[in-house]
C-alpha positions in Angstrom: 0.0 0.0 0.4 1.3 3.8 -0.3 1.1 5.9 2.9 1.7 9.0 2.8 1.4 11.7 6.3 1.6 15.5 5.4 1.0 18.1 7.6 0.5 21.8 6.5 4.4 22.5 6.6 6.0 19.4 5.5 5.9 15.8 3.8 6.5 13.5 7.1 6.9 9.5 5.1 6.1 8.5 1.7 6.6 5.2 1.1 5.2 1.4 0.3 3.4 -0.6 4.1 2.2 -4.0 4.8 -0.2 -2.7 7.5 -0.5 1.6 9.2 -2.3 1.3 12.6 -3.7 4.8 13.3 -4.9 7.1 16.4 -8.6 7.0 15.2 -11.1 8.6 17.9 -13.4 5.6 18.3 -10.3 3.9 19.1 -6.9 3.3 17.0 -7.3 1.0 13.9 -5.4 -0.6 11.5 -5.7 -0.3 7.9 -4.4 -3.9 5.4 -3.8 -4.5 1.9 -7.7 -4.1 0.4 -9.2 -2.3 3.1 -12.2 -0.6 2.2 -12.2 3.2 1.7 -12.7 4.6 4.4 -12.8 9.0 5.8 -12.3 9.2 9.9 -10.6 11.7 11.8 -7.8 10.9 14.6 -6.7 12.2 18.0 -3.1 12.1 18.7 -1.3 9.3 18.5 1.2 7.2 17.1 1.2 6.2 13.5 2.4 2.4 13.5 3.9 1.7 10.4 4.8 -1.7 9.6 7.0 -2.7 6.1 7.3 -5.5 4.2 11.0 -6.2 5.7 9.2 -6.4 9.4 10.8 -2.8 10.0 8.1 -0.2 11.8 8.8 2.8 11.9 6.1 5.3 14.3 5.4 8.7 13.7 3.3 10.6 16.5 1.1 12.7 15.0 -1.1 15.3 17.5 -4.5 15.2 15.2 -5.7 14.9 12.0 -8.0 13.0 9.2 -7.3 10.0 7.3 -8.2 9.1 4.0 -8.3 4.7 2.4 -9.0 4.8 -1.1 -7.8 2.0 -3.4 -4.2 1.1 -1.3 -4.0 4.6 -0.8 -3.2 6.4 2.6 -3.5 9.7 3.3 -2.9 11.2 7.3 -3.3 14.7 6.9 -2.3 15.1 10.6 -1.9 19.0 11.9 1.6 18.4 13.5 4.4 15.9 14.1 4.9 16.1 17.6 8.7 15.3 18.2 10.3 12.5 20.5 11.1 13.5 23.8 14.6 11.2 23.7 
């Protein structure tokens, strides 16, 4: 699947994934290949991206909207929350 995560300021992620978990307002949900078309609001939280090589990447977002259509996932986030390391 193709995944794009963008904010008003920048493109945060542009690549492929085997599954994506997003922080929906009614709870987190996972998007897999051939997911039904959906548009959903998102809360602050983690977008978890799993790729073909079993790698897992986590990006913390500050709210937004996700659209899934024809194996293309677009996350329009209000912003990205920096790691507190």
